[in-house]
C-alpha positions in Angstrom: 23.4 -28.1 5.1 25.4 -31.1 6.2 26.3 -30.2 9.8 24.8 -28.5 12.8 27.7 -26.1 12.7 26.7 -24.9 9.3 23.1 -24.4 10.4 24.2 -22.5 13.5 26.4 -20.2 11.4 23.6 -19.6 8.9 21.3 -18.6 11.8 23.9 -16.2 13.1 24.3 -14.6 9.7 20.5 -14.2 9.1 20.1 -12.8 12.6 22.7 -10.1 11.8 20.9 -9.2 8.6 17.6 -9.1 10.5 19.0 -6.6 13.0 20.3 -4.4 10.1 16.9 -4.6 8.4 15.0 -3.6 11.5 17.3 -0.6 12.0 16.7 0.5 8.4 13.0 0.0 9.0 13.1 2.3 12.0 15.1 5.0 10.1 12.7 4.9 7.2 9.7 5.2 9.6 11.3 8.3 11.2 12.0 9.9 7.9 8.5 9.1 6.7 7.0 11.0 9.5 9.1 14.1 8.7 8.5 13.8 5.0 4.7 13.6 5.4 4.7 16.7 7.6 6.7 18.6 5.0 4.4 17.4 2.2 1.2 18.3 4.1 2.7 21.8 4.6 3.6 22.4 0.9 0.5 20.9 -0.8 -2.0 23.8 0.2 0.5 26.4 -1.1 0.9 24.6 -4.4 -2.8 24.1 -4.9 -3.5 27.8 -4.2 -0.7 28.8 -6.6 -2.2 26.5 -9.2 -5.6 28.1 -8.8 -4.0 31.5 -9.4 -2.1 30.3 -12.5 -5.3 28.8 -13.9 -7.1 32.1 -13.2 -4.4 34.0 -15.1 -4.8 31.5 -17.9 -8.4 32.6 -18.3 -7.4 36.2 -19.1 -7.3 37.3 -22.7 -3.9 39.1 -22.1 -2.3 35.8 -21.2 -2.8 34.2 -24.6 0.4 35.6 -26.1 2.5 35.5 -22.9 5.7 33.3 -23.2 4.6 31.0 -20.4 1.2 30.4 -21.9 1.6 30.4 -25.6 1.8 27.1 -27.4 5.1 26.5 -29.3 6.1 24.0 -32.0 7.8 21.4 -29.9 11.3 20.4 -30.9 12.9 19.8 -27.5 11.2 18.5 -24.4 12.8 18.7 -20.9 12.1 15.9 -18.4 12.9 16.5 -14.8 13.0 12.9 -13.4 13.0 12.3 -9.6 14.4 9.0 -8.3 16.4 8.0 -5.2 20.1 7.8 -4.6 19.8 4.4 -2.9 17.9 1.2 -3.4 16.1 -1.2 -1.1 12.8 0.5 -1.9 11.1 -2.2 -3.9 9.7 -1.1 -7.3 9.7 2.7 -6.4 12.5 3.6 -8.8 11.6 1.1 -11.5 8.0 2.3 -11.7 8.9 6.0 -12.2 11.7 5.3 -14.7 9.4 3.0 -16.7 6.6 5.6 -16.7 9.0 8.3 -17.8 10.5 6.2 -20.6 7.0 5.3 -21.9 6.0 9.0 -21.9 9.2 9.9 -23.9 8.6 7.4 -26.7 6.5 9.8 -28.7 9.0 10.8 -31.4 10.2 14.0 -29.5 13.8 15.1 -28.9 13.9 14.8 -25.1 16.5 16.2 -22.7 16.7 14.9 -19.2 17.5 16.5 -15.9 18.1 13.5 -13.7 17.7 13.9 -9.9 18.9 10.9 -8.1 21.7 8.4 -9.0 19.3 5.6 -9.8 17.6 7.6 -12.6 20.9 8.9 -13.8 22.4 5.4 -14.2 19.3 4.0 -15.8 18.9 6.7 -18.5 22.7 6.7 -19.1 22.5 3.1 -20.0 19.5 3.9 -22.3 21.8 6.4 -24.1 19.3 9.3 -23.3 20.4 12.9 -23.6 21.1 13.8 -19.9 21.9 17.5 -19.8 22.3 17.7 -16.0 22.4 15.3 -13.1 22.0 15.9 -9.4 22.9 13.1 -7.1 24.0 14.9 -3.9 21.0 16.9 -2.8 20.6 16.6 1.0 17.1 16.4 2.5 17.7 19.7 4.3 18.6 21.5 1.1 15.6 20.4 -1.0 13.8 23.8 -0.9 16.9 25.8 -2.1 17.9 22.9 -4.4 14.5 23.0 -6.2 14.8 26.8 -6.4 18.1 26.4 -8.3 16.6 23.8 -10.6 13.6 26.1 -11.3 15.9 29.0 -12.3 17.9 26.7 -14.6 14.7 25.5 -16.2 13.5 29.0 -16.7 16.8 30.0 -18.4 16.4 27.0 -20.8 12.8 27.8 -21.6 13.2 31.6 -22.1 16.3 31.0 -24.2 14.3 28.8 -26.5 16.4 25.7 -25.9 13.3 23.8 -24.8 9.7 24.2 -25.8 8.0 22.2 -23.0 8.8 21.0 -19.5 7.7 17.8 -17.7 8.4 16.6 -14.2 8.2 12.9 -13.4 7.7 12.0 -9.8 5.9 9.6 -7.5 2.6 10.9 -6.1 2.1 9.9 -2.4 -1.4 8.6 -1.5 -1.0 6.3 1.5 1.8 4.2 2.9 0.8 1.4 0.6 -0.3 3.5 -2.4 1.9 5.7 -4.4 1.6 6.4 -8.2 4.3 7.4 -10.8 3.2 10.5 -12.6 4.5 12.6 -15.5 3.1 16.2 -15.1 3.5 19.1 -17.6 4.8 22.3 -16.1 5.4 24.5 -19.1 3.8 25.9 -21.2 0.9 26.6 -18.9 -2.6 25.6 -20.2 -5.0 28.3 -21.3 -8.2 27.8 -19.3 -11.7 28.1 -20.6 -14.3 30.7 -20.0 -13.7 33.5 -17.5 -15.6 33.6 -14.2 -17.5 36.8 -13.4 -14.9 37.6 -10.7 -12.1 37.1 -13.2 -13.4 39.9 -15.4 -13.3 42.5 -12.7 -10.0 41.5 -11.1 -7.2 44.0 -11.5 -3.5 43.2 -11.6 -0.8 45.6 -10.5 1.2 47.1 -12.1 -0.2 45.0 -15.1 -1.1 41.4 -15.8 2.2 40.6 -17.8 4.4 41.8 -14.9 2.2 39.9 -12.5 2.7 36.7 -14.6 6.4 37.3 -14.8 6.7 37.3 -11.0 4.1 34.5 -10.3 5.2 31.8 -12.7 8.8 31.4 -11.4 7.4 31.0 -7.8 4.8 28.5 -9.2 7.5 26.5 -11.0 9.7 26.5 -7.8 6.9 25.3 -5.5 5.7 22.7 -8.1 9.1 21.2 -8.1 9.4 21.4 -4.3 6.0 19.6 -4.0 7.1 17.0 -6.5 10.3 16.4 -4.5 8.2 16.1 -1.3 5.8 13.7 -2.9 8.7 11.5 -4.2 10.6 11.6 -1.0 7.6 10.6 1.1 6.8 7.8 -1.4 10.4 6.6 -1.2 10.4 6.4 2.6 7.1 4.6 2.6 8.3 2.1 0.0 11.5 1.5 1.9 9.7 1.1 5.2 7.2 -1.5 3.7 10.0 -3.4 2.0 12.2 -3.5 5.1 9.2 -4.7 7.2 8.7 -7.5 4.6 12.4 -8.3 4.7 12.4 -8.5 8.5 9.4 -10.9 8.5 11.2 -13.1 5.9 14.3 -13.1 8.0 12.3 -14.2 11.0 10.7 -17.0 9.1 14.1 -18.2 7.8 15.5 -18.2 11.3 12.5 -20.2 12.6 13.0 -22.8 9.8 16.7 -23.1 10.4 16.1 -23.4 14.2 13.7 -26.3 13.6 16.2 -27.9 11.3 18.9 -27.5 13.9 16.8 -29.0 16.6 15.8 -32.0 14.4 19.5 -32.7 13.6 20.4 -32.2 17.3 17.7 -34.6 18.4 18.7 -37.1 15.7 22.3 -36.9 16.9 21.3 -37.4 20.6 19.1 -40.4 19.6 21.9 -41.9 17.7 24.3 -41.5 20.6 21.8 -43.1 23.0 21.4 -46.0 20.6 25.1 -46.5 20.4 25.4 -46.4 24.2 22.6 -48.9 24.7 24.1 -51.1 22.0 27.5 -51.0 23.5 26.1 -51.9 27.0 24.2 -54.8 25.5 27.3 -56.1 23.9 29.2 -56.0 27.2 26.4 -58.1 28.8 
């Protein structure tokens, strides 16, 4: 930068960006608190439903049920959860890379993309996107995942797909979140029955019980995956905004020092010129 005016303008610009970054950091922090509360509420429900589903998988009658029987896989459905906006570091890149790696197994995959980032990415990769959702509000996630679960069930029962995966980011801590591809359907047949499993009775019968339990399990599994991803997204955005704010502060400090040095040099030069002019008059 050649002039003090340019430096001053740059300081003003960076300061404006710093204020925006700090505001976004505060918004992400607030959303993170709400997202974690929702996640902590849904996890126990999903874990208990998973226990029930695994228990059902240990029953002999479940072996030939449509939700448990193994099929010859021709078409796989991937439900991929990404964000609608950026500024979240490697959050989107990691889950998209993990999904793409899982797909490269010679299968004919179909994609249900949730989030504009994932939709744009897999569209560029010429993947078979059968449905895209880019306008789901945070307050509508529960009912939105219910609609997705119903759509997935229709595809699965109609034989259009033979297996279903959900790709999401599992939240551990604010600094630790991991991209995961998890199989939802068909459900795994478990091993040996426990003693309690053998005496448990299902009303009116086990097949009807499975027919009513699995749609709820699928819905809540998707809801948990959304909650995991949303919490991870807000954590990633908060961390990145915090880092961006610190970088902006450092840039402002460097520019301020540069401005002060130039200002001091100009003052020194002016004093030298005044002294030199006074000496010439004498």
